[in-house]
C-alpha positions in Angstrom: 0.2 0.0 0.2 2.9 2.4 0.8 4.6 1.8 -2.0 1.6 2.9 -4.3 1.1 6.2 -2.2 4.7 6.6 -3.3 4.3 6.0 -6.9 1.3 8.0 -7.3 2.8 10.8 -5.5 6.0 10.4 -7.8 3.9 10.4 -10.9 1.7 13.1 -9.9 4.4 15.6 -8.9 6.8 14.9 -12.4 3.0 15.6 -14.3 2.5 18.8 -12.4 6.0 20.2 -12.5 6.2 19.4 -16.6 2.7 21.0 -16.9 4.0 24.1 -15.0 7.6 24.4 -17.0 5.6 24.3 -20.3 2.0 24.6 -20.1 1.4 27.1 -17.5 3.1 30.4 -16.9 5.1 31.3 -14.1 5.8 29.5 -10.9 2.6 28.8 -9.5 0.2 26.4 -7.7 1.3 23.6 -10.5 4.8 24.0 -9.8 4.5 24.3 -5.8 2.3 21.3 -5.8 4.6 19.4 -8.0 7.6 20.1 -5.9 5.7 19.3 -2.7 4.4 15.8 -4.2 7.9 14.9 -5.4 9.2 15.7 -1.8 6.4 13.9 -0.3 7.0 11.0 -2.3 10.6 10.9 -1.3 10.0 11.7 2.2 6.9 8.9 2.8 9.5 6.1 0.7 12.2 7.1 3.6 9.8 7.2 6.2 7.4 4.5 5.6 8.8 2.0 2.7 12.2 2.2 4.3 11.1 0.2 7.2 10.4 -2.6 4.8 12.7 -2.2 1.8 15.9 -0.2 3.1 17.0 1.2 -0.3 13.4 2.3 -1.2 14.3 5.9 -0.2 17.4 6.1 -2.3 15.5 4.5 -5.4 12.7 7.1 -5.1 15.1 9.9 -4.8 16.8 8.6 -8.0 13.3 8.1 -9.6 12.4 11.5 -9.0 15.5 12.8 -10.7 15.2 10.7 -13.6 11.6 10.7 -14.4 11.9 14.4 -14.2 14.7 14.6 -16.6 13.2 12.0 -19.0 9.7 13.7 -19.0 11.4 17.3 -20.0 13.6 15.5 -22.4 10.7 13.7 -23.7 8.6 16.9 -24.2 11.5 19.0 -25.7 12.3 15.9 -28.2 8.4 15.6 -29.3 9.1 19.1 -30.8 5.7 20.4 -28.9 7.5 23.5 -27.9 7.8 24.3 -31.4 4.0 24.6 -31.8 3.8 26.9 -28.9 6.5 29.3 -29.4 6.3 32.4 -31.4 8.2 31.8 -34.7 7.8 35.1 -36.6 10.3 37.1 -38.4 9.9 41.3 -38.8 11.7 42.1 -42.0 10.4 45.9 -42.0 12.9 48.7 -41.1 12.2 52.0 -38.9 13.7 55.0 -40.6 14.7 57.3 -37.6 15.1 61.0 -37.8 18.7 62.4 -37.8 19.6 65.0 -35.4 18.3 68.3 -37.1 15.2 66.6 -39.0 12.2 66.7 -38.7 10.0 63.4 -38.8 7.6 65.1 -41.4 10.2 65.2 -43.7 11.2 61.9 -43.8 10.7 60.0 -47.0 8.0 57.0 -47.0 8.5 54.0 -48.7 6.2 52.4 -50.8 
């Protein structure tokens, strides 16, 4: 039962952190909840599961780091970031007024 709680907290934390990093702006509720969920899973593994399996805490900590890294790598590899980012090039030029010239005297390009 304890192992299932650790796994659910771990997966939930990674999902919230990835959603916060790539889908939701800023560091808000999802990011804090994801971090607390990951920290909770590691703490719970060291506290309860380590009584049964002594290596469980270290394995959970490693899994949290590896899963978070793989989730971020997979998100970049899926090219989803290209669909979300603005990819526009502005080719127009603005002719600035030189000292002593008035803006009204600048020629317009047609």
